C-alpha positions in Angstrom: -74.2 120.7 32.5 -76.6 123.4 31.3 -78.9 122.1 28.5 -78.7 124.0 25.2 -81.5 126.3 24.4 -83.6 126.0 21.2 -84.7 129.0 19.3 -88.4 129.4 18.3 -87.7 128.8 14.6 -86.1 125.4 15.3 -88.9 124.5 17.7 -91.6 125.4 15.1 -89.9 123.3 12.4 -89.5 120.3 14.7 -93.2 120.4 15.8 -94.6 121.1 12.3 -97.0 118.5 11.0 -97.0 117.3 7.4 -99.9 118.3 5.3 -102.2 115.7 3.8 -103.1 117.6 0.7 -102.6 115.8 -2.7 -99.3 116.5 -4.2 -99.3 118.5 -7.5 -97.0 116.8 -10.0 -96.4 120.2 -11.8 -95.3 121.9 -8.6 -91.6 122.2 -8.1 -90.3 120.0 -5.3 -88.5 122.1 -2.7 -84.9 121.3 -1.9 -84.4 118.8 0.9 -83.2 120.2 4.1 -80.7 118.5 6.3 -81.8 117.0 9.5 -81.4 119.4 12.5 -80.1 118.4 15.9 -82.8 118.5 18.6 -80.4 120.3 20.9 -78.8 123.0 18.7 -79.7 124.9 15.6 -76.9 123.3 13.5 -77.2 120.3 11.2 -76.6 117.0 12.9 -73.2 115.4 12.2 -72.6 111.7 11.6 -70.1 110.2 13.9 -66.8 109.3 12.2 -65.6 105.7 12.0 -62.7 104.8 14.4 -60.4 104.3 11.5 -60.8 107.8 10.2 -60.3 109.4 13.7 -57.1 111.4 13.9 -54.3 110.1 16.1 -54.0 111.6 19.5 -51.0 113.3 20.9 -50.1 110.1 22.8 -50.2 108.0 19.7 -48.1 110.5 17.6 -45.3 110.4 20.1 -42.4 108.1 19.5 -42.3 104.9 21.7 -39.8 105.3 24.5 -36.9 103.0 24.6 -37.3 99.7 26.5 -35.8 99.7 29.9 -33.4 96.8 30.5 -35.6 95.3 33.2 -38.9 95.3 31.3 -40.1 93.2 28.3 -40.4 94.7 24.8 -44.2 94.7 24.8 -44.4 96.9 27.9 -42.7 99.8 26.2 -45.2 100.0 23.3 -48.0 102.5 24.0 -51.7 101.7 23.5 -52.9 102.2 19.9 -49.5 101.5 18.3 -48.9 98.0 17.0 -45.5 96.4 17.5 -43.8 95.8 14.3 -40.9 93.4 13.8 -37.9 94.6 11.8 -37.8 93.1 8.3 -35.5 90.1 7.9 -32.2 91.0 6.1 -32.3 89.9 2.5 -29.5 87.7 1.3 -26.8 89.8 -0.3 -26.4 88.6 -3.9 -23.4 89.1 -6.0 -23.2 92.3 -7.9 -22.3 92.5 -11.6 -18.8 93.6 -10.8 -18.3 90.6 -8.4 -19.6 88.2 -11.1 -17.3 89.7 -13.7 -14.3 89.4 -11.3 -15.2 85.8 -10.6 -15.6 85.0 -14.3 -12.2 86.6 -15.0 -10.6 84.5 -12.3 -12.0 81.3 -13.7 -11.0 82.3 -17.2 -7.5 83.1 -16.1 -7.3 79.7 -14.4 -8.6 77.9 -17.5 -6.1 79.8 -19.7 -3.2 78.6 -17.5 -4.4 75.0 -17.7 -4.9 75.1 -21.4 -1.4 76.6 -21.9 0.1 73.7 -19.9 -1.8 71.2 -22.0 -0.7 72.8 -25.3 3.0 72.8 -24.2 2.8 69.2 -23.1 1.2 68.2 -26.4 3.8 70.1 -28.4 6.7 68.4 -26.5 5.2 64.9 -26.9 4.5 65.5 -30.6 8.1 66.6 -31.3 9.3 63.6 -29.3 7.1 61.2 -31.4 8.8 62.3 -34.6 11.6 59.8 -33.8 9.3 56.7 -33.9 6.6 57.9 -36.3 8.1 56.1 -39.4 8.2 52.8 -37.4 4.6 53.4 -36.3 3.5 53.9 -39.9 5.2 50.6 -40.9 3.5 48.8 -38.0 0.0 50.2 -39.0 0.6 49.2 -42.6 1.3 45.5 -41.8 -2.4 44.3 -41.9 -2.6 45.7 -45.5 0.5 44.1 -46.8 3.1 46.7 -45.8 4.0 50.1 -47.1 5.1 48.6 -50.4 1.4 48.2 -51.4 0.4 51.7 -50.5 0.5 54.7 -52.9 0.3 58.4 -52.5 -1.7 60.4 -55.1 -0.8 63.9 -53.9 2.6 65.6 -53.4 1.9 66.5 -49.7 0.0 63.3 -48.8 3.0 61.6 -47.2 3.9 64.6 -45.1 0.3 65.0 -44.0 0.0 61.4 -43.0 3.3 61.7 -41.1 2.2 64.8 -39.2 -1.2 63.2 -38.4 0.3 60.0 -37.0 2.8 62.1 -35.0 0.1 64.3 -33.5 -2.0 61.3 -32.6 0.9 59.6 -30.9 1.8 62.8 -29.1 -1.8 63.1 -27.8 -1.7 59.6 -26.4 1.6 60.3 -24.7 0.3 63.6 -23.2 -3.0 62.1 -22.0 -1.8 61.9 -18.3 -1.0 65.6 -18.3 -4.3 66.4 -20.0 -6.3 64.4 -17.5 -4.4 65.9 -14.6 -5.0 69.5 -15.7 -8.7 68.9 -16.3 -9.1 67.4 -12.9 -7.1 70.2 -11.2 -9.6 72.7 -12.8 -12.7 70.7 -11.8 -11.9 69.4 -8.3 -12.0 72.8 -6.4 -15.7 73.1 -7.3 -16.6 69.7 -5.8 -17.9 69.2 -2.2 -16.0 67.2 0.4 -18.2 64.2 -0.1 -17.9 64.3 -3.9 -14.1 64.7 -3.6 -13.9 61.8 -1.2 -15.9 59.5 -3.6 -13.8 60.7 -6.5 -10.5 60.0 -4.7 -11.7 56.5 -3.8 -12.9 55.5 -7.3 -10.7 57.6 -9.7 -7.6 55.4 -9.6 -9.5 52.1 -10.2 -11.7 53.6 -12.9 -8.7 55.1 -14.7 -6.8 51.8 -14.7 -9.9 49.8 -15.8 -10.7 52.4 -18.6 -7.1 52.3 -19.9 -7.1 48.5 -20.0 -10.4 48.4 -21.8 -9.4 50.9 -24.4 -6.1 49.2 -25.1 -7.9 45.9 -25.3 -10.4 47.2 -27.8 -7.6 48.7 -30.0 -5.6 45.5 -29.8 -8.7 43.5 -30.8 -9.3 45.7 -33.8 -5.6 45.4 -34.9 -4.9 41.8 -34.3 -8.4 40.3 -35.0 -10.6 42.5 -37.2 -8.0 44.2 -39.6 -6.4 40.9 -40.9 -9.9 39.6 -41.7 -11.7 42.8 -42.9 -9.0 44.2 -45.3 -8.7 41.1 -47.6 -12.5 40.8 -47.6 -13.1 44.4 -48.5 -10.3 44.6 -51.2 -11.5 41.4 -53.0 -15.2 41.7 -52.6 -16.1 42.0 -56.4 -12.9 40.4 -57.8 -11.6 43.8 -58.7 -8.0 44.7 -58.0 -7.8 47.4 -55.4 -4.8 49.7 -54.8 -4.6 51.0 -51.2 -4.1 54.8 -50.8 -1.8 55.8 -47.9 -4.1 58.5 -46.4 -7.4 56.6 -46.7 -5.9 53.4 -45.4 -4.4 54.9 -42.3 -7.6 56.8 -41.6 -9.5 53.5 -41.8 -7.1 51.7 -39.5 -6.8 54.4 -36.9 -10.5 55.1 -36.9 -11.4 51.4 -36.5 -8.9 51.0 -33.6 -10.1 54.2 -31.9 -13.9 53.5 -32.1 -13.6 49.9 -31.1 -11.5 51.0 -28.1 -14.3 53.5 -27.2 -16.9 50.7 -27.6 -15.0 48.6 -25.0 -15.6 51.5 -22.5 -19.3 50.5 -22.3 -18.9 48.8 -18.8 -17.5 52.0 -17.4 -20.5 53.9 -18.8 -22.9 51.4 -17.4 -21.2 51.6 -14.0 -21.6 55.4 -13.8 -25.3 55.2 -14.9 -25.9 52.6 -12.2 -24.3 54.8 -9.6 -26.6 57.7 -10.6 -29.6 55.4 -10.5 -30.5 55.6 -14.1 -30.3 51.9 -14.8 -30.7 48.8 -12.7 -29.5 45.2 -12.9 -33.1 44.0 -13.4 -33.5 46.4 -16.4 -30.3 45.3 -18.0 -31.2 41.6 -17.6 -34.6 42.2 -19.0 -33.2 43.9 -22.1 -30.5 41.3 -22.6 
């Protein structure tokens, strides 16, 4: 390769010696000149970093398809990094799908509620036949219906409808429980459904027996003792009102029956691991 020639001006500038004269502070400083290349008359250029170099023609080409007999790495040219395709994101439910699912659940819930309402209506109408006998039976701890009075015109009718509705709800309870379970069971897993099918009959029987035992204890044990004590507490004659008396009797029987369900509650808490036998014995 033939060496580049240097002109006389560039050679004179490169061989010029700096002067040692004292610098005058008032003299204007000449502009700085760029460093010249020793081979050419043009200013020297700094080499670019590898990152800023433009891609060659080989790098700008698309990678060829991988032959069937070669691995995937052999088809990638030099200078191009192999990039894995992004993992597919899980497809979430759109707003329309959520709305359709909610409509389906609401439609199913509406059907179940309609069945419960129809069953409650039928049992309430059927209980009209024995409601007067039931009122007489509830009034026995207080001395019978002869000692009860009604202060309002519609009080007797209201008490009759209330007792009929309560007895109808008790008679329709199997249908209510079945419809609730039919709405909940499809959402359970196979293991949860298996555990439920194994324990539900026994728990239902035990819960029913405990509730009826609590109601019977309130009627046969507590009411004959509590009513005379409450009516003669201050030696003042008390006249029992029909509505308040039946509310007191039915409320006491209901809440005492619920209180007798405590073993079932403790059983479920123990199954979930919230309480232990040692903790119960310690708090006894």
